[in-house]
C-alpha positions in Angstrom: 52.6 65.0 -72.9 52.4 64.7 -69.1 53.4 67.7 -67.1 56.6 67.0 -65.1 55.3 69.2 -62.3 52.2 67.1 -61.7 53.3 63.6 -62.5 57.1 63.8 -62.3 59.5 63.2 -65.2 58.6 60.8 -67.9 59.8 57.3 -67.2 62.5 55.8 -69.3 61.6 52.5 -71.0 63.1 49.3 -69.7 64.9 48.6 -72.9 66.7 51.9 -72.6 67.9 51.5 -68.9 68.0 48.5 -66.6 66.5 48.7 -63.1 69.1 49.0 -60.3 69.2 48.3 -56.6 71.3 50.7 -54.6 73.9 48.9 -52.4 73.2 51.2 -49.5 69.5 50.2 -49.5 70.1 46.5 -49.2 69.6 44.9 -45.7 72.7 44.2 -43.8 72.0 40.4 -43.9 71.3 40.4 -47.6 71.8 37.1 -49.5 75.3 36.7 -51.0 73.8 36.8 -54.4 72.8 40.4 -53.8 76.2 41.5 -52.4 78.0 43.6 -55.1 81.2 45.3 -55.7 81.4 48.1 -53.2 82.9 50.3 -56.0 79.9 49.8 -58.3 77.3 50.3 -55.5 74.5 49.0 -57.7 73.2 45.7 -59.0 71.6 45.4 -62.4 68.5 43.3 -62.4 65.7 42.2 -64.7 62.7 44.4 -65.2 60.5 41.9 -63.3 62.7 41.1 -60.4 61.3 43.8 -58.2 57.7 43.5 -59.4 55.6 42.6 -56.4 52.9 41.3 -58.5 54.6 37.9 -58.5 55.3 37.9 -54.7 52.6 36.0 -52.7 53.7 37.6 -49.4 56.7 38.4 -47.2 59.1 35.6 -46.3 59.5 34.2 -42.8 62.1 36.0 -40.7 64.8 33.3 -41.1 64.5 33.6 -44.9 64.1 37.3 -45.1 67.7 37.7 -46.4 66.6 35.8 -49.5 64.0 38.4 -50.6 65.0 39.6 -54.0 66.7 36.3 -55.0 63.8 34.0 -55.9 66.0 31.4 -57.5 67.7 30.7 -54.1 64.7 28.5 -53.5 62.7 28.4 -56.8 65.1 26.6 -59.2 63.4 27.5 -62.5 60.8 29.9 -63.8 57.4 29.6 -62.0 58.5 26.3 -60.3 57.5 25.2 -56.8 60.3 24.8 -54.3 62.0 21.4 -54.4 63.3 19.5 -51.4 66.8 19.8 -52.6 66.6 23.6 -52.2 65.6 23.2 -48.6 68.2 20.5 -47.7 70.9 22.6 -49.2 70.8 24.6 -46.0 68.8 22.4 -43.7 71.0 19.4 -44.1 70.7 18.1 -40.6 66.9 17.4 -40.8 66.1 13.7 -40.5 63.4 11.8 -42.2 60.1 10.8 -40.5 60.8 7.1 -41.0 64.4 6.0 -40.9 66.0 4.6 -44.0 66.5 1.3 -42.2 62.8 0.7 -41.6 61.4 2.5 -44.6 61.3 -0.7 -46.8 59.0 -2.3 -44.3 56.4 0.5 -44.5 54.1 2.0 -47.0 54.9 5.5 -45.8 56.0 8.1 -48.3 57.8 11.2 -47.2 56.0 14.4 -48.2 57.5 17.5 -49.7 59.1 19.9 -47.2 56.8 22.7 -48.5 53.7 20.6 -47.9 54.1 21.4 -44.2 56.4 24.4 -44.2 54.7 27.1 -46.3 56.6 30.3 -46.6 55.5 33.8 -47.9 52.9 33.9 -45.1 54.6 36.6 -42.9 57.6 37.0 -40.8 56.5 34.6 -38.0 54.7 32.2 -40.2 57.1 29.3 -40.1 57.6 29.6 -36.4 53.9 29.3 -35.8 53.5 26.5 -38.3 56.2 24.5 -36.5 54.2 24.9 -33.3 50.9 23.8 -34.7 51.9 21.5 -37.6 50.0 18.6 -36.0 46.4 17.9 -35.3 44.5 15.1 -37.0 47.4 14.6 -39.5 49.5 12.4 -37.1 46.5 10.3 -36.1 45.6 9.6 -39.7 48.5 7.1 -39.8 49.2 6.4 -36.1 45.7 5.4 -35.1 46.1 2.4 -37.3 49.9 2.2 -37.5 50.1 -1.5 -38.4 48.3 -0.8 -41.7 51.2 1.5 -42.6 54.1 -0.3 -40.9 53.1 -3.9 -40.1 56.5 -4.7 -38.5 56.8 -1.7 -36.2 57.0 -1.9 -32.4 55.1 1.4 -32.2 51.6 1.0 -30.9 48.5 2.7 -32.2 47.8 6.2 -30.9 44.9 8.5 -31.7 45.3 11.2 -29.0 46.9 11.9 -25.6 43.6 11.7 -23.7 42.7 8.6 -21.7 43.6 5.2 -23.2 44.1 6.6 -26.7 47.8 6.8 -26.1 49.9 3.8 -25.1 52.3 3.7 -22.2 55.7 5.5 -22.7 58.7 3.7 -24.0 62.0 4.2 -22.0 65.5 3.7 -23.3 67.5 1.7 -20.8 71.1 0.4 -20.7 71.7 -3.3 -20.5 75.5 -2.9 -20.4 78.3 -0.4 -20.6 78.5 -0.1 -24.4 76.5 2.4 -26.4 75.2 -0.6 -28.4 73.6 -1.9 -25.2 70.7 0.6 -25.2 67.2 -0.9 -25.6 63.7 0.6 -25.6 61.2 -1.0 -23.3 57.6 -0.1 -22.7 56.5 0.9 -19.2 53.8 -1.1 -17.4 51.4 0.5 -14.9 52.6 0.2 -11.3 55.7 -1.7 -12.4 59.1 0.0 -11.7 61.5 0.3 -14.6 65.2 -0.6 -13.9 68.3 -0.7 -15.9 71.6 -2.6 -15.4 74.2 -0.4 -13.7 77.4 -0.9 -11.7 76.9 2.3 -9.8 75.7 2.4 -6.2 73.6 5.4 -5.3 70.6 5.6 -2.9 68.6 8.7 -3.7 66.5 8.2 -0.5 69.5 8.4 1.8 70.7 11.6 0.2 67.2 13.2 0.2 66.4 12.3 3.8 64.4 15.3 5.1 66.2 15.0 8.4 69.5 15.6 6.7 72.7 13.5 6.3 76.0 13.8 8.0 78.8 15.6 6.2 82.4 16.1 7.4 81.4 19.5 8.8 77.7 19.4 9.7 74.4 17.8 9.0 73.1 18.8 5.5 69.6 18.7 4.1 70.1 18.1 0.4 67.8 19.1 -2.5 67.7 17.8 -6.1 69.3 21.0 -7.3 72.5 20.3 -5.3 73.4 17.8 -8.0 71.1 18.4 -10.9 71.9 21.7 -12.6 70.0 22.7 -15.7 72.1 22.7 -18.9 71.7 25.1 -21.8 69.1 22.8 -23.4 65.5 22.6 -22.3 65.6 19.0 -21.3 69.1 18.2 -20.2 71.2 18.8 -17.1 74.9 19.3 -16.7 77.0 16.2 -16.2 77.7 15.1 -12.7 81.3 14.9 -11.6 83.0 13.5 -8.5 84.9 16.7 -7.9 82.0 19.0 -8.1 79.1 17.0 -6.6 80.5 14.2 -4.4 84.0 14.8 -3.1 83.0 17.4 -0.5 81.6 14.6 1.6 83.1 11.5 0.0 86.8 12.3 0.2 89.4 10.0 -1.4 91.8 10.2 1.6 94.1 7.4 2.3 96.4 8.6 5.1 94.7 9.5 8.4 97.4 12.0 9.4 96.8 14.0 6.2 93.1 13.8 5.5 93.2 16.5 2.8 95.7 14.5 0.7 93.6 12.4 -1.7 94.1 10.1 -4.6 92.7 11.2 -8.0 89.2 10.1 -9.1 90.5 8.3 -12.2 92.2 5.2 -13.6 93.2 2.5 -11.1 96.9 2.8 -12.2 96.9 6.5 -11.2 95.4 5.7 -7.8 97.8 2.9 -7.0 100.8 5.0 -8.1 99.8 7.9 -5.9 99.6 5.7 -2.8 102.9 3.9 -3.6 104.8 7.1 -4.2 103.5 8.7 -1.1 104.7 6.0 1.3 108.0 5.6 -0.7 108.6 9.3 -0.2 108.1 8.9 3.6 110.6 6.1 3.7 113.2 8.3 2.0 112.5 11.3 4.2 112.7 10.5 7.9 111.8 14.0 9.1 108.5 13.9 7.1 107.9 10.3 8.3 108.3 11.4 11.9 105.8 14.2 11.5 103.2 11.8 10.0 103.8 9.2 12.8 103.3 11.9 15.4 100.1 13.1 13.8 98.7 9.8 12.6 95.1 9.3 13.6 94.0 6.0 14.9 90.5 6.1 13.6 89.5 5.9 10.0 86.0 5.6 8.5 83.7 6.3 5.7 81.9 9.7 5.8 78.9 9.4 8.1 80.0 6.3 10.1 79.5 6.8 13.8 81.7 3.8 14.9 84.6 3.7 12.5 87.0 0.8 12.2 90.4 1.1 13.8 93.4 1.5 11.4 96.6 -0.6 11.6 98.7 1.9 9.7 100.5 3.0 12.9 101.6 -0.6 13.4 103.2 -0.7 10.0 105.2 2.5 10.2 108.5 0.7 9.6 107.4 -0.9 6.3 106.4 1.6 3.6 105.3 -1.1 1.1 103.1 -2.7 3.8 101.6 0.7 4.6 100.9 1.4 1.0 99.3 -2.0 0.5 97.2 -1.6 3.6 96.0 1.9 2.6 95.2 0.6 -0.9 93.0 -2.2 0.4 91.2 0.2 2.7 90.7 2.7 -0.1 89.3 0.2 -2.6 87.4 -2.2 -0.4 86.1 -0.1 2.5 86.3 3.6 2.6 86.0 5.0 -0.9 85.8 3.0 -4.2 83.4 0.3 -3.0 81.0 2.8 -1.6 79.8 3.8 -5.1 81.4 1.2 -7.5 81.5 -2.5 -8.0 85.1 -3.4 -7.2 86.9 -6.7 -7.9 90.4 -7.7 -6.7 92.8 -8.9 -9.4 95.7 -11.3 -8.9 99.2 -10.7 -10.2 101.1 -7.6 -11.1 99.7 -4.5 -12.5 100.9 -2.2 -15.3 104.7 -2.6 -15.1 105.2 0.9 -16.6 103.7 2.4 -13.5 105.0 2.7 -9.9 102.0 0.9 -8.5 102.6 -2.3 -10.4 103.4 -4.3 -7.2 100.4 -2.9 -5.2 97.2 -5.0 -4.7 95.4 -4.8 -8.0 91.7 -3.9 -8.6 89.2 -3.6 -11.3 86.4 -1.1 -11.3 83.3 -2.1 -13.3 82.5 0.2 -16.2 79.6 2.6 -15.9 76.8 2.8 -18.4 77.1 5.6 -21.0 75.1 8.7 -20.3 71.9 8.6 -22.3 68.4 10.2 -22.4 65.6 7.9 -21.2 63.2 9.5 -23.7 65.3 10.5 -26.7 62.3 10.8 -29.0 60.3 13.2 -26.8 60.4 17.0 -26.3 60.2 18.3 -22.8 60.8 21.7 -21.3 61.8 21.7 -17.7 61.5 25.5 -17.6 57.8 25.2 -18.5 57.3 22.9 -15.5 59.4 24.8 -12.9 56.4 25.5 -10.8 56.2 21.8 -10.0 58.4 20.1 -7.5 60.8 17.5 -8.7 59.2 14.7 -6.7 55.8 15.3 -8.3 57.2 13.5 -11.4 60.4 11.8 -10.1 60.0 9.6 -7.0 63.7 9.9 -6.1 63.0 10.2 -2.3 61.7 6.6 -2.4 64.5 5.1 -4.5 67.3 3.1 -2.8 69.1 1.9 -6.0 70.9 3.6 -8.9 69.2 1.1 -11.2 65.8 2.7 -10.7 64.6 4.6 -13.8 62.9 7.5 -12.2 60.7 8.6 -15.1 57.0 9.3 -14.7 54.3 7.1 -16.3 51.8 8.5 -18.7 49.2 8.6 -16.0 51.2 11.2 -14.2 51.4 13.5 -17.3 47.7 13.1 -17.9 46.8 14.6 -14.6 47.8 18.0 -16.1 47.7 17.4 -19.9 44.6 16.8 -21.9 44.5 15.6 -25.5 43.7 17.7 -28.6 40.3 18.7 -27.2 40.1 21.4 -24.5 39.4 20.1 -21.0 38.8 22.3 -17.9 41.9 22.9 -15.7 44.1 20.9 -18.1 46.6 21.9 -20.8 45.4 21.2 -24.3 48.1 19.0 -25.8 48.4 17.8 -29.4 51.1 15.6 -30.7 53.5 18.4 -31.4 53.8 19.3 -27.7 55.9 16.3 -27.0 57.0 14.9 -30.4 59.0 16.1 -33.4 58.1 15.0 -37.0 61.7 14.7 -38.1 63.9 12.0 -36.5 67.3 13.5 -36.1 70.3 11.1 -36.2 71.2 12.0 -32.6 67.7 11.0 -31.4 67.5 7.6 -33.0 67.2 5.2 -30.1 68.3 1.6 -30.2 65.5 -1.0 -30.8 
């Protein structure tokens, strides 16, 4: 008989009383299977459920709330984790080879757990995700045609030297999302994509500055390109936030702050028509405008503007509206940045601008990443100037794809082997294993 004073009270056998987990001792983010009735405050378990002898180690931090509920991942006694258990939560993880191209390859997807091994500590999965690559990628990709004979992907063994092919860029060949194509860069050959936008980066980045309505301004890339919440992206550019301070959409010289909306053609035409119709019906307002009407009218930055004939048309509101429309679309605003085409006939008869001169603005390409299959962190490169990678100050067309060639990246990044004064870079630095649906680029 053991002495209670030395060894504590004699333990009660398992058959006599089941083990219990106190509710107040569970973590606040405990798995729902462990959540119990707050009145009972306990959860009956099997005798072996808390036996650490079967636990190979602590779960990674994202899975720590599953500790104590082995069957959340292990569906069966002493069974390894099946992929279905992983995808029950990680449903958005894509395959390595898309289902469309899988039949043309001999590649077989491995088990999730063959790469992602849990029970190795709180930070284990995070570290594995950073270093999952090495020779494993090159095992297939150094002779990719033997695995996928029909692939457009070229063989790659490392990032150093000529062991990695030139980058592929996704470019637009038209305004539809289905018009995206991937093309491979060629050394010293500029990449261009079809676009109806007119924008000279070199003019806006002139180190001497450019004329604005108030003063000469020296612009920087950051004036337009503001980092988004993602590591790679930037916030969308808008006319109102990034252009209109200089490129005003004014149409009446006497009231330069009155502007048309940057939107559908019908809305622009209706705005102009209604303005001059209002003046025709209100003589006192028309007289004020005639008294203040400026003779000169020009695009922002023009030193010798064209003379306006609006003052000579003051007795004809429709003629004034038509004249202002032509100036707006063909000379002072729309045509500066867009491809504009005049259209014969009436416009939308449900709008007030139906009898105005009609125009068509060419559609813009959909916004898209040029390298959708690559990872890139601008924050990690913030010590570099923008023009060290993007030669925007030498670009005079919006069709220029201002992405760096592989030779530019290789000036700082080595391959998988360490090189003095270079960043050791394996495949995982720039590439993901899983192809997410949103990242699948058009062929």
